[in-house]
N, C-alpha and C positions, 0 to 999 in steps of 0.2 A: 846358151850362144853356141855358135856351131852350127849346123846341118841339120835340121828340124824333120825335113822331108821322110825321113825312115818313121819316128814316130806316127807321122802323119798315114801313113800308109796302113792300107786295110788290110790286111791276108790272111794265110793260111801257116799254121807253122807247124811243121810233120816232125812228130820224136816217136826219133825208131831206136830199137835196143839193137846193142851192138850184138852180133853173132854168137859171139864167144858166151854171150850172158844168155841168148836164147837155146844154143844147147847147151849149157848148163841145168836153163832149166828142162828141155826134153830129158836130160842121163841121170840130173841127180834130185828131184822133185820126189819128194818124200810124200807118198800119200797115204795116210790115214783112215780106218773106218770110222763111222760115224758115231759110234757107238765105245768109243777108245777106251772114255774114264771109267763110261761104266761096267766093262771087261775088269778094265782093272781093279775097280774098287768088291766085283764080287771074288776075281783071283786071290786079294788082297786082305780078304772074309771080312769090308765091313772098310765103311770111308773113313773113319780113325787109323785105320791101317795102313793106309797110301802113304808113301814116302818120298819129297824129292827125289832120293836114288832109283827106285823103283822104274816113275817116272823118263830118267836120264838112264837108264839099263834099257827101256821099252824102247824110247825114241835111238837109241843107238841101232839097237836089234834091226828095228827097224830100217837104219837107215843101209844096214847091210845087206837087208832086202831088197830094196832099193838099187842098191848098188847091182840086184845079183851073185850074190859075194854068199852063202853057204854056210861058212864053218868059223869065226870067229874068234883069235884069239891074242890074248894078252897076259903079260907078266903078273902077278900075284901081287908086287909092289905099285902097279900100277892102279889097277883098279880103285881101289878107294877114292885113289885124287879124280879118275875120270867122274865116278857116283858123287863129288862132293862129300866123303866123308873125310877133311882134312883135318878136322878138330881132333874126330875121334884117334887117328894117325900122331895129329900133334902129344896129345893126351897119354900116348901110349897103349891106351885100350882095347887090346887083340881080344878078348873075347866079346866084346861087343859089337868090334866092328866086325870078327868073322860072324857073328850073330843076324846081322844086317846085312851084312851080304849074300848069306845062306836064304837068309826070309825073300830078297830081290829074286834072287835066280827063283826060287822056287815061287811067286807069283807071277814071273813072266813065263816061268812052263807050265798055270795051271790056267794061263790067258791060249796057251798053244804058238807062240812063236818061237821059246826053244824047246826043241824035242830031248837035249842033251844036253850036261854038263860034268865037264869033270875036270879037276887038277891034278895038272901030268907035269913033270919035268919039264925043263928048259934050257938049252945047251949053256947055262952060264953058272948049275948048280942048283939055281931058285927051279917054284915054279908055275906053273903059266895055267890058268885058267882056259879052257878050250869049249865054245860053242856051237852046238850043231842046230842051225836054224832051221824050221819049219818052211821049205821053199813055197806051199801051197797056204800059207798064213793069209786070211782076207779079212 
């Protein structure tokens, strides 16, 4: 029922992206080197030693490079949640958590993305991680 002329007509459909979306592609697009996984395996010391938290940290640092920010800061209590290490936080396994974060940071340093990582006091009395990122990383 109704007017079938619209369905019977043949024509072209033009799909255009919203300008906000195209601007996001231009400014927020993250370009990874083609051999990123191979570099991470070498930096971690073998394919069995690569963890999901290493991938997350690497992607976060690459996003910072893409946004042209070469110094990233995060509070120490938030870092495990960003890296997906919530189960260690819930189980209160601080030694394993500290070792895992240290290994992740060391692997990303070995890749050359992070130049320096330091733990410094923050304004609330706790600690924060400060990452100095290599702006020339390719």
